[in-house]
N, C-alpha and C positions, 0 to 999 in steps of 0.2 A: 549436660550439654555445654558446648563452648559458649563463652560470652562474646558478644559482638565486638569486633576490632574497629578501629577508626577508618580502615580502608573498606570502601564499598566494592563489592564484587557485583558488577552490574550485568544482569542477564535478562534484560527486559528490552532488547533491541527491536523486537517486533512491534512495540508500542512507540518508542522513540529511541533513536541511536545516541549513544553517549559513551565516551566523550566525543567532542567534535575535533577535527583536524585544527591545528593552530591557524592555518590559512583562512578557515571559516570565522574564527574569532576575530582575526585581524580585519577581515573584509567587513564584518558587521560594525566594528568600531570605526573604521575608515568612513563608512557610509553615514554613520551618525555625526561624524565631525565635518566631513566635506561634501556630502551628497544628501543633505537633510531636507531639501525642498521637495515640492510636490512634483512627481514626474508627469510630463505631458500637460502641465497646467501653467506654464510660463516660458518665456524666451530668455530669461536671464541665465547667467552661466551656471548657477547651482541647480536650477531646474533642468537645464539641458544635461548636466552631469548625472542627475537622478534618473532621467530618462535613459541614459546610456547604461545604467545599472540593469534596467529591465530588459533591454535589448541584449546585453551580455548574457543574462540568465537564459533568455530564449535561445541564443545561439549555442550555448553549451548544451542545453537540453535537446535541441535539434540534432546535434552532433552525436549525442549519446543514443537517441532513439532512432536515428537515421531518417529524420523528418526533413523534407526538401525546403520548406518555407517556415522559418522560425515564427513568422506572424500566425501560423496555424495553431500556435500554442496559446491557450488563454491561461494567464496566471491566476491562481486562486489561493485561498488561505489553507486549504487541506484537501484530501481526497474526497471527503464526504461532500463538499460543495461541488467538486468536479463531477461526481457521479450523479448528483441531483441536477446539475446543468444538463448532462447528457440524456439522462432518463426523461425528465420533465420537458426538455427542450425538443425532444424527437417524437415521443409517442403521443398518439391522438386516440380519441374514443374509437373503440372497435379494433384497435391494433392488437396483434398477438406478439408476445415476447417469450423468449426462452431463457431461463436462467439455470443455475445449477444448485445442487443440494449442499454446497459448501459456501454459499454467499454470505457475506457480512451484512449486518443490518443496514449499512449504508447503501446497499443495493435492495435488499428485501423490503424495507419500510418504504422507500419511494415507490417501488413497484406496487406493493399492496395499497398504498394511498391512491395510486391511479386505478387500481382495480375497484376500489370503493367509490371513488369520485368520477371516474371517466369511463368505466366499463372496460378498461384494458384487461385482456385475457392473458394469463400466465401459466406457463408450463415449467415446472422444475425438474431437471434431469437428475436422476438418482446417481449417487456415488456409492462405492463400496465402503466398507468399514474403515478402510485406510485413507479414504478421501479421493480415490482415483475416479476420473471422469473419462468415459469412453466417447470419442468423437462420433462413433457410429450411433450412440444413444442421442446425441445432440441432433444429428441429421434426422433421425426417426421422429423427433419431437417437432420438427418444422412443419408449418402449415402454409397454405397459399397466402395467407395475410400476415405472416411473421415478418414483422418490421426489424425487430432487434433481437440479437443474441447477446447476453451478458455472461461473461466468464471471469471467475476469480482466478487469476494466474497462479497464485499459491495460497492455500488456505492458512489463515492466521491462527488456526488451532492445530491443524494436523501437519502442515508443512508440505502437503502433497502439491505436485506441479501439474497443471492442466496442459493438454496438448493444443495450445493456442494456434499454432500454425496449421495444424490439420483442421481445426475448426474454422480458421479463416478461410481456407479453400472451400470448405462446405458452404459457409454463408455467402461467399461470392457466387458460387454456382446457383444458389437459391435466390439471389437478389436481396438478401437481408443484410443489415449492418451489424458489425461486431464492435461491442464495447468491452474493453478489457480493464479489469480492476487490478492495477499494478501496485497496490499498497505494500505487498510484501515481496515484490519482485524487482522494482525499479532500482537500478544500481547493483542488483545482486544476480539476476538472470539476464541474458542478452535479449534485447528487444529491438526488433527492426519493423517498424509499422508497416512498410510497403511489402516487405518479404513475407510477413506473417498475416497480411490481410486485415490489419486492424484499422477500423474506421475512427474509433474514439478510444483514447487512452487516458485513464485517470490515475494520477500518481501523487504521492506525497513528497514534500521536500525534506521532512524531518526523520525519515527512517533510513532506507539504504542509500539515499543521496547525500546524507550526512549534513544537511543543512539545518537551519532553526526551525522551530515550531512556527505555525502560521504562515507556511509556505506549501505550495503544491501547484498543480495544473491540469489542464485537459487539453489534449491534442484533439483537433477536429479536422477531419479530412477536408481537403480544399473543395471537394464536390459536394460537401454536406453543409447545410445551413440549419441552425438550431434556433428556436425561439429563446431569447435571453431569459435567464432566471431572474436577473435583476435589471431594473431600469433606473438611469440617473445620469449624473455627470460623468462625461468621458474625456473632457478636454478637447474634443473634436466636434465639429459640426453643432456647436453649442446653440446656433440659431434655430435648429430643426426641433420639432416637437417629438418626433419619433426617434427611437434608438438608432444610432448610425449603423450602416451595413458594413462598413470597413472593418477589417480585422486588424488587430485583436480587440479594438475598442468596443465592438458590439457586445462583447462578453465580459467587459471589465469596467463596470461602473464603480466610481468611488476611488479614494486615495489608496494606493498600494502600500504594502509593507516593504518599502524600499531597503531598509537595513537587512530585513530577513532575506530578501531576494539577492542581495549582494552576498550574503552568507551561502545562499543556495548555489549561486553560480560557482563560488569557491568550492563547494562541496562536490559539485558535478565535475569540476576540473580535476579534483583529487581522484574521483572515481575513474575518469578517463585516463589519467596518468597511471593509476595502479592496474587498471583493466578490470572489467566486469568478471572476466574469467578467473583472474587470480583471486578476486574477492570471494567469488562463489566457491572455488576450490578450498579456500581456507575455512570458510564457514561450514562447508560440507564435511571437511575432515574433523573439525571440532564437534560438530553434531554427531558424527559416528562415534567419537571418542566418548561423548556423553551417553549415548544409547547403550554402548558396550558396557559402561560402568553401571548404569542403572539396571540393566538386564541381569547383571550378576547378583543383584540384591533380591532375595526371595520376597514375594508379595508386592512387586512393583509391576504395574502395567504401563508400557510405553505406547502412546497413541501414534497414529500416521503410518507411512510407508515402513516396511521392514528394514532391518539393518542391511545396509549395502545398496538400498534402493534410492533413486533420486529424490531429493527433498530440499528445501531451503533450510536455514539454520534454526528452525523451530522444533523443539522437542517438548511435547506435552506428556504428563504422566500422572498416575494416581497411585497412592499408596493405600494398600488394603486397610480398611477400617479407619482411615484417617481423612478428616475433612480437609479439602484442598486449601481453603482459606486459612485454616489453622496452620497447616504446613508452611504456607507462604509467610505467615506472620512469624513463625518460629525461625524460619530461614533468615528473615530480616533482622529480627530482635537478638537472636542468639549467635548468628553466624555472619551477619553483615552481607547477606546475599539477597540481591533484589530480583524476584521473579514476579510473575502475575498469576493470580488464581481466579476462579469463577467460571463464567460462560462466554467471556471474550467476545461478546456482541455477535455471536454466530450460532444461534440455537439450532439451525439446520445442520451444521457440521457436527454438533453434539448428538443430534439424532442418528447421524451416520455412524458416529463412533460409539453409540449406546452409552452415553455419559450424561444423559438429560437430568438424571437424579442426583448427580454428584458434582458436575463441573470438572475441572482439571486444574493442575498446576502447569503453568507454561514457562519454560526457560527458552530464551532465544538468544543466539549468539551474534556477535558483530565482528567487524574487521579488526577491532582492537582487543577482542577477547583472547585470553592466553589458555594454554593447557593447564596451568596452575588453577586458573579460575574454574575450569571444568571439573578438575580433580577435587577442589574444595566443595563444589556442590555435591559430587558423588559421595564424598566422605560424610557430609552433613545429612544427606537423605538416608544413608546407611545408619547413622546414629538415631535419627528420628524414627526410623522403622523399628528399631529395637524396643521403642517404648509403646509399640501397638501390637 
């Protein structure tokens, strides 16, 4: 096998995108130097400048997701916090919620916690082996007391894409709220919260939006009020005992990651300039090239939608008789290729794919991935397969 080179071939964008645009790096440094005070916690010029960083991030995100009021976006440290805010802030004892069989543990674990502690009733809509969710199946699962439907926009294991707009129409007709987990779709698939009927949108800053880790957010429809997940200092109404009602302060206790959010705003502006459509088309083309190459190797099983079908830039696979963790280790140590292996925090999706006994190797492309990167992975997998 080849020995690792100094150059890292990074194919783990579903976890965190890398490298970041230069504009993101510059924005983080600028914030550390010139906007390093607490946003919303003072009237001096540096504090005001830091507050402007947060508002600029909200404005950019609102433009990307077609959100009318930027203050309907609560800035968080990641998607997991945003999902917990939505789920625990909305559901009450006796409520019914519908989720899908490709949900991440960031959805499943809060839901199951509320099942145990508050008697919330959960129905999981089945997906096929490729991760496809049928909107008709979602509608069939709805009950009279269904308060919330949670949909993973794109599976972080299979790359499948859910029919969010169709589900949004169904939830509106039934009086339920729609929460979309956009961990793998924000910045990669078009999202219009009003047109798609989305009431709550949880998203990361560090993946398709090309921002730093420790950034993300939750869009909360203006007609919807959640119980805050956190209570504490907001910089506003400090004389009050209760958490303020004003947005976004109600949902944002504590000091923000101002440098990270400066980088996030720059990342979103990069996405807006390049366009989501261009980014998705490039990632789809690269994923198809990877699938074609892997499928030419005997003894390789590729998970998710078939070649030519819609998907995000996630391509998970299994080599016959090879442990996925060992495969990923060899790719890193001998070929300088970064992928992820294991169960990817989504046991439900592994049940769909019938890989609960093995896990899988996951390669995921990004906007800066090249055809040469894809070909290097294909060649490395072919060499590894010859040893099994």
